[in-house]
N, C-alpha and C positions, 0 to 999 in steps of 0.2 A: 504494500500500500504506500502511496506517495503521502508523506507527512509534511505539511507546510512548516516553515521555520517557526520556532517558538512553541510548538505543540509537544508536550511531553510524550515520549515514546510509550510510557506505561499507560497513559490515557488512550493513545491510539490503539494499543493492544486490547484494552478493555472494550472498546466499541467496535473493533474490527469485525467481529463475527456478525453483529447486527447491522453494520453500516456499509458492508462491502459485499461484492459478489465476484465470482470468477467468470471471465469472458474469454472465449477462444477466438482468436483472429488468425486465420490460416493455421500455421503450425505453432503459434505462440499463445500460451494461456496467461492472461493478465488479471490482476486484481483491480477492480474499479470501485471507487468510493461512491457512496450515495451523495447526490448533489447537496442535500441539506447539511450533511456532516462536513462536506468540503467547504460550503459557505461559512459555517460557524468556525471552522478551523483556519481560515485564511488570516494572514496578517496584513497590516497596511503596507509592509515592505513587499509582500507577495504581489499586492495590487499595484504598487508603484513600479516594481521591476517588470511586470508583465501587463501593463496598463491596457493595451489594445485588446489582448486576449480576455482579460477580466471584464472589460466593458462589453465586448461582444457576448460573452457568456451571461452576464447579468441582464442584458437586453432581452435575451430569449429564455432565461431560466424559469422553469415551472416546477414548483414543489408542492407537496401535500402539507396542509397546515399542521396536522398532528405530528408528522415526521419533523417538520421545522421546529415545533415546540419541544419535541423530545431531544433533538440535537442541541438546541439552545439551552435547554434545562441541564443537559450534561456538561455543557461548556459555555456558561453565560458570559459573553463578551459584549456587553451592551454598547460600548463606544464604537467598536468595529461594526456591529450590526446596525447601529443608527446610521453610520456612514454608508453601509451597503444599501440601506433603505433610501437614503438621499440619492445615491447614484442610480438605483433602479428607477426611481421616479423621474429623475432627470433624463434617463434613457428611454422613457416611455413604458416601462414595465410597471404600470400602476398596480397590477395584481400582486406582484412580489413586494412592492413597497407597502401596500396595505396589509399583507400577511405578516411582514416584519413588525409593523406597528401593533397588530393584534397579538403577536407573540409577546411583545413587551407588556401589553396590558394583561395578558393571561398569566405571565410568569412573574412580573415585578410590580405592576400597577403604574399608572402615570398620573400626573397632575393635569389640570385643565390647561395650563400654559405649555404643555408638551414636554415637561421635564420627566426624565426617567430616573427613579431612585432604585438602586440595587447595590448591595455590598458597600454602603456608605459613600457611593459616588453619585454624581448627577451628570447626565448628559442630555443633549437636546435633540429633538427631531421636529420636523414640521407637522403639527397636528392636522388631521384631515378635516 
């Protein structure tokens, strides 16, 4: 499994069974991560270093809400997810941006001003 920078390998091992699958491409068998787990495990460095690929991926990314909430619950990185939500909305992927906001509300709660409180930190997103 490809593990983005900054994700502890023991965390990756714990979720590997439920978040990956084996795919055969011609003669090669590959392990592919679920998109929800990939999204929550990205770092801002990953996005900066591979900006064009990340933006194309976010523009067309479709995920299931329960799977996104499960992935976020296992690895709650609200500042990164808030940024991914902003990027998704800017790219026209309103569905993903709304899902990310619902994920915050479901797992952390938000204030009317759009502040997200979790783990003693506050980050901002644009309220719908």
